[in-house]
GUVOMI-568034 format. One line per 10 residues: number of its first residue (from 0); their letters; for each residue x, y, z of C-alpha. Coordinates in steps of 0.2 Angstrom, whole numbers, plus 5000, padded with zeros to 4 digits. Layout:
BEGIN
NUM> a> X:Y:Z; ... $
//
This chain:
BEGIN
0> madresfske> 5098:4989:5017; 5083:4990:5029; 5085:4984:5046; 5078:4966:5048; 5070:4969:5064; 5058:4957:5072; 5040:4961:5072; 5032:4958:5089; 5015:4950:5091; 5009:4966:5100 $
10> sqkntikrvf> 5014:4976:5084; 5005:4964:5073; 4989:4966:5084; 4990:4985:5082; 4992:4983:5064; 4976:4972:5063; 4967:4985:5074; 4972:4999:5062; 4966:4989:5047; 4949:4987:5056 $
20> afikpyrgyv> 4948:5005:5059; 4950:5009:5040; 4936:4995:5037; 4924:5003:5050; 4917:5017:5039; 4911:5003:5028; 4904:4992:5041; 4887:4992:5032; 4895:4983:5017; 4903:4971:5030 $
30> wlslffafit> 4886:4966:5037; 4879:4964:5020; 4893:4953:5015; 4891:4943:5031; 4872:4941:5027; 4875:4935:5009; 4889:4924:5016; 4876:4916:5028; 4863:4914:5014; 4876:4906:5003 $
40> vlttlyapiv> 4882:4894:5016; 4865:4889:5021; 4859:4885:5003; 4876:4876:5000; 4873:4865:5015; 4855:4862:5011; 4859:4855:4994; 4866:4839:5000; 4850:4836:5010; 4840:4838:4994 $
50> tgdaidmiig> 4852:4826:4986; 4851:4813:5000; 4832:4814:4999; 4833:4811:4980; 4844:4796:4983; 4832:4789:4995; 4818:4789:4981; 4827:4774:4974; 4817:4761:4983; 4825:4746:4974 $
60> egmvdftglk> 4831:4739:4958; 4821:4747:4944; 4810:4755:4957; 4811:4775:4958; 4798:4786:4965; 4798:4799:4951; 4782:4808:4959; 4792:4812:4974; 4808:4816:4964; 4801:4830:4953 $
70> pllmkfavvi> 4798:4842:4967; 4815:4838:4974; 4823:4843:4958; 4813:4859:4957; 4819:4863:4975; 4837:4859:4970; 4836:4871:4955; 4830:4885:4967; 4844:4881:4979; 4857:4883:4966 $
80> lvtavtqwlm> 4850:4899:4959; 4849:4907:4976; 4867:4902:4980; 4874:4909:4963; 4865:4926:4966; 4870:4928:4984; 4888:4923:4980; 4888:4937:4967; 4881:4950:4979; 4894:4945:4992 $
90> slcnnrityq> 4908:4947:4980; 4902:4965:4975; 4901:4970:4994; 4919:4962:4997; 4926:4971:4982; 4918:4988:4987; 4925:4986:5005; 4943:4981:4999; 4945:4995:4986; 4937:5009:4996 $
100> vvndirtqvf> 4949:5004:5011; 4964:5004:4999; 4959:5020:4991; 4958:5028:5009; 4975:5021:5014; 4984:5027:4998; 4976:5044:5000; 4981:5046:5018; 4999:5040:5014; 5001:5052:4999 $
110> erinhlplky> 4994:5066:5010; 5006:5061:5024; 5021:5062:5011; 5016:5080:5007; 5018:5085:5025; 5033:5075:5030; 5049:5086:5034; 5062:5086:5021; 5075:5078:5032; 5064:5062:5031 $
120> idskqygevv> 5063:5062:5012; 5082:5066:5011; 5086:5051:5022; 5076:5038:5012; 5078:5030:4996; 5064:5036:4984; 5061:5019:4977; 5059:5012:4994; 5045:5025:4998; 5037:5022:4981 $
130> sriindvdqf> 5037:5003:4985; 5027:5006:5001; 5014:5016:4992; 5012:5005:4977; 5018:4987:4979; 5014:4985:4998; 4997:4993:4996; 4993:4981:4981; 4999:4966:4991; 4988:4972:5006 $
140> segllmgftq> 4973:4974:4995; 4975:4956:4988; 4976:4949:5005; 4961:4959:5011; 4950:4954:4997; 4954:4936:4999; 4951:4937:5018; 4934:4944:5015; 4930:4932:5001; 4935:4916:5009 $
150> lftgiitilg> 4937:4919:5028; 4919:4924:5032; 4912:4910:5021; 4924:4897:5028; 4920:4900:5046; 4902:4900:5043; 4903:4884:5032; 4912:4875:5046; 4899:4880:5059; 4885:4877:5048 $
160> tllfmlsinl> 4891:4860:5043; 4893:4855:5061; 4875:4860:5065; 4868:4850:5049; 4879:4835:5054; 4873:4835:5072; 4855:4835:5065; 4858:4819:5056; 4870:4809:5067; 4879:4813:5083 $
170> ritivvvlit> 4892:4799:5083; 4899:4803:5065; 4899:4822:5070; 4910:4818:5085; 4922:4809:5074; 4924:4824:5063; 4926:4836:5078; 4940:4825:5085; 4950:4826:5069; 4948:4845:5068 $
180> pvslfvasfi> 4962:4850:5080; 4974:4843:5067; 4968:4856:5054; 4970:4870:5067; 4988:4864:5072; 4992:4865:5053; 4985:4882:5051; 4993:4889:5067; 5010:4882:5062; 5010:4889:5044 $
190> akktyhmfrl> 5004:4906:5051; 5018:4908:5063; 5031:4903:5049; 5025:4913:5035; 5022:4931:5042; 5040:4934:5046; 5046:4928:5029; 5033:4938:5020; 5039:4954:5030; 5057:4951:5025 $
200> qsesrgdmta> 5051:4948:5007; 5042:4964:5007; 5057:4974:5013; 5068:4966:5000; 5056:4971:4987; 5057:4989:4993; 5076:4988:4992; 5075:4981:4974; 5063:4995:4969; 5074:5008:4976 $
210> lvdemignqk> 5090:5001:4967; 5081:5000:4950; 5074:5017:4952; 5091:5024:4956; 5099:5015:4941; 5086:5020:4928; 5085:5038:4934; 5104:5040:4933; 5109:5029:4919; 5120:5042:4911 $
220> ivqafgyedd> 5130:5044:4927; 5131:5025:4928; 5138:5023:4911; 5149:5038:4911; 5158:5032:4927; 5158:5013:4922; 5147:5009:4937; 5138:4995:4928; 5148:4980:4936; 5146:4988:4954 $
230> amrrfdking> 5127:4991:4950; 5126:4973:4945; 5134:4967:4961; 5122:4977:4971; 5108:4970:4961; 5114:4952:4963; 5115:4954:4982; 5098:4961:4984; 5090:4949:4971; 5098:4935:4981 $
240> elskyslrai> 5091:4940:4997; 5074:4943:4989; 5075:4926:4981; 5080:4918:4998; 5065:4926:5007; 5053:4923:4993; 5058:4904:4992; 5056:4902:5011; 5039:4911:5011; 5033:4901:4996 $
250> ffssitnpat> 5039:4885:5004; 5029:4887:5020; 5014:4893:5011; 5015:4879:4998; 5014:4866:5012; 4997:4872:5016; 4988:4863:5002; 4996:4845:5004; 4994:4847:5023; 4976:4851:5023 $
260> rfvnglvyag> 4972:4838:5010; 4979:4825:5021; 4968:4831:5035; 4953:4831:5023; 4957:4813:5019; 4957:4808:5037; 4940:4816:5040; 4933:4809:5024; 4940:4791:5029; 4933:4793:5047 $
270> vgivgafaav> 4916:4798:5041; 4915:4784:5027; 4920:4770:5039; 4909:4775:5054; 4895:4780:5042; 4896:4763:5033; 4894:4753:5049; 4880:4764:5054; 4871:4762:5037; 4873:4743:5039 $
280> kggitvgqls> 4866:4743:5056; 4851:4754:5050; 4856:4769:5060; 4856:4780:5044; 4850:4778:5026; 4861:4777:5011; 4855:4795:5006; 4860:4801:5023; 4877:4793:5022; 4879:4801:5005 $
290> cflsyanqyt> 4874:4818:5013; 4887:4815:5027; 4901:4812:5015; 4896:4828:5005; 4897:4837:5022; 4914:4829:5026; 4920:4837:5010; 4912:4854:5013; 4918:4854:5031; 4936:4851:5027 $
300> kpfneisgvi> 4937:4862:5012; 4936:4879:5022; 4951:4873:5032; 4960:4871:5016; 4955:4888:5010; 4957:4897:5027; 4975:4890:5028; 4978:4898:5011; 4970:4914:5017; 4980:4915:5032 $
310> tevqnaiaca> 4996:4914:5022; 4989:4929:5011; 4983:4938:5026; 5000:4937:5034; 5008:4944:5019; 4994:4958:5019; 4997:4962:5037; 5016:4963:5034; 5014:4975:5020; 5001:4985:5030 $
320> arvfelmdep> 5013:4987:5044; 5026:4995:5032; 5013:5007:5025; 5008:5012:5043; 5026:5015:5048; 5026:5028:5034; 5010:5035:5040; 5016:5036:5058; 5031:5047:5053; 5030:5064:5062 $
330> veeadmeerk> 5025:5078:5050; 5031:5096:5050; 5025:5106:5065; 5009:5115:5061; 5009:5133:5059; 5001:5142:5074; 4986:5153:5071; 4995:5168:5078; 5009:5167:5065; 5008:5180:5052 $
340> vltreeveqa> 5006:5179:5033; 5021:5187:5024; 5014:5197:5010; 5022:5202:4993; 5021:5220:4998; 5030:5217:5015; 5044:5208:5005; 5046:5222:4993; 5048:5234:5007; 5059:5223:5018 $
350> ssitlshvaf> 5075:5231:5023; 5085:5216:5027; 5086:5197:5030; 5097:5194:5045; 5105:5178:5052; 5112:5180:5070; 5123:5167:5078; 5115:5153:5068; 5121:5135:5071; 5115:5119:5062 $
360> sydkekplir> 5120:5101:5059; 5111:5087:5050; 5120:5075:5062; 5122:5083:5079; 5139:5074:5082; 5146:5082:5066; 5145:5101:5067; 5142:5110:5050; 5137:5128:5053; 5143:5137:5069 $
370> dlnlnvkkgq> 5139:5155:5074; 5134:5161:5056; 5130:5180:5056; 5124:5188:5040; 5114:5204:5036; 5108:5206:5018; 5099:5223:5015; 5086:5227:5002; 5094:5229:4984; 5110:5220:4989 $
380> rvaivgptgc> 5116:5204:4979; 5126:5192:4989; 5135:5177:4983; 5139:5162:4995; 5154:5153:4988; 5164:5139:4995; 5169:5121:4993; 5157:5106:4992; 5149:5102:5008; 5152:5119:5017 $
390> gkstlinllm> 5134:5123:5019; 5128:5133:5003; 5113:5123:4999; 5110:5120:5018; 5109:5139:5020; 5094:5139:5007; 5086:5125:5017; 5087:5135:5033; 5080:5151:5025; 5065:5142:5018 $
400> rfydidngsi> 5063:5132:5033; 5065:5115:5025; 5076:5112:5040; 5075:5121:5057; 5091:5129:5065; 5098:5122:5081; 5103:5139:5088; 5102:5157:5084; 5089:5167:5074; 5084:5171:5056 $
410> aingtsiyki> 5073:5186:5053; 5065:5196:5039; 5064:5214:5042; 5066:5210:5061; 5052:5197:5061; 5058:5179:5065; 5054:5167:5051; 5047:5155:5065; 5033:5168:5067; 5029:5168:5049 $
420> trdslrgnyg> 5018:5154:5041; 5029:5142:5030; 5018:5144:5015; 5019:5162:5014; 5038:5162:5018; 5042:5149:5005; 5030:5158:4992; 5040:5174:4993; 5057:5165:4989; 5062:5161:4971 $
430> mvlqetwlks> 5073:5145:4971; 5082:5137:4957; 5092:5122:4961; 5107:5115:4952; 5097:5099:4950; 5083:5102:4938; 5066:5094:4939; 5053:5094:4926; 5037:5084:4925; 5029:5075:4910 $
440> gtiaeniayg> 5018:5088:4901; 5020:5103:4889; 5033:5116:4891; 5019:5128:4896; 5013:5117:4910; 5030:5115:4917; 5033:5134:4917; 5015:5136:4925; 5018:5123:4938; 5016:5135:4953 $
450> rpdasmeeim> 5003:5145:4944; 4991:5133:4934; 4979:5148:4931; 4993:5159:4922; 4989:5165:4905; 4999:5161:4890; 5005:5179:4889; 5012:5178:4907; 5020:5162:4903; 5029:5169:4888 $
460> daakachahs> 5034:5185:4897; 5042:5174:4911; 5051:5164:4897; 5057:5180:4889; 5064:5187:4905; 5076:5172:4907; 5080:5171:4888; 5071:5154:4886; 5058:5160:4873; 5069:5159:4858 $
470> fikrmpdgyh> 5073:5140:4860; 5055:5136:4865; 5049:5144:4849; 5061:5132:4839; 5053:5117:4847; 5041:5107:4836; 5025:5114:4844; 5032:5129:4854; 5025:5131:4871; 5014:5116:4868 $
480> tvigedggnl> 5028:5104:4865; 5026:5089:4876; 5042:5084:4885; 5045:5068:4895; 5049:5066:4914; 5064:5076:4919; 5065:5085:4902; 5067:5071:4890; 5079:5077:4876; 5082:5094:4882 $
490> sqgqkqllci> 5099:5100:4886; 5104:5103:4904; 5105:5122:4901; 5088:5122:4893; 5081:5112:4908; 5089:5125:4919; 5081:5140:4909; 5063:5132:4911; 5066:5130:4929; 5071:5149:4930 $
500> arvmlehpwk> 5056:5153:4920; 5045:5144:4932; 5052:5155:4946; 5050:5171:4936; 5032:5167:4933; 5029:5167:4952; 5040:5182:4955; 5040:5194:4940; 5054:5205:4945; 5059:5220:4935 $
510> k> 5076:5219:4926 $
//
């Protein structure tokens, strides 16, 4: 289970800064969105004034100034049309910003994974990493979109409404302002409570994804060893935690609506009472009172929306923090410019691979390989045998620099592998692991995984070299037979032969 560490305010601020850094390249769309939000709010707030003026055209019982009412109706229609168009344009800008930012983040995360050292991947659950890239980024995008859509318009609406109310009556506006701190207190309380719960919910969701991925990917092993009950117990434990954190997050976020509606009622009642007395005394007209009541609704509505937005934004920030943690993982040390590129000709002429006094441990407190010395000359075939855990696979990881040795040296024809670029070093090894890996696609595409430009003749030659050609030809569509992820219905031996063929295509050694 992931450590449930507290997330400091400083870290939260840093996460927000990094989100803004991703938004910065699209600041043109941000300014456009703000402009359209301003126009939308302006026209929305102007509509009640037109409505109030129309009400004041009712002079008395059976007495309506239809001559003055007609232009007001025309003006109202224009205001509604402009509001609709600017809202649509604002939504286009917000969608553009959100999905471009999400695209950039996903691209950077995926690129980061390609450069992470193998020890990081080996130490993490694959499902948990996948959850960060897929689920957390999706949650982040939803919160970001809601933030752009409602946060900007909400703030501008609050400020604009206050200015319009001030232009009509100062006393009633003061009543509205005095009740405002209640809304701010509610929003602050909810924000503090929801963030931590949403972060724990996100982490539990990652654990759940990792467990489901583990069970589905190894269902044969699960059933063969009767692990179903144990798997269910693990699932129930994680599911219970996810339910607990989700319920707490939903509880705090669900009090947003009733709490802000209560504040809305206070504001509306205050405006109604004070405005009614002002209208009786002749301080304002009935139309202006109607306008003020409309403004009271419009003023409190953004607080309701912003409180809901804060909940989503807290969730988005929590998810973004987990994604940024993955992006901050240190990558493999870059190859220096002076490091040489190992060519195929040099490998064919190489006289030896030498390991001198090599020491290595995954856990520095638990020694694994000590003072290993080995010299393999050209043309020799060497088998490394031993019990499980003695370091056979580890030796391959060291030769191909998936892990770096702690002490000693590894050299090819006298040149340390640390003076050779990783790509050229690994490109001259042929590695077939006991655990096979095949992707969804045709058999030919799987064999040509390392050389997508290989001809069909070369692919067939590689398959023949490892005796896979005969069973491939018996497949329904031969080399064009589509297999599922991890080989589908192929036997383990057939999968192994395809993996060997894939290596043979990269290294066409003579028999």
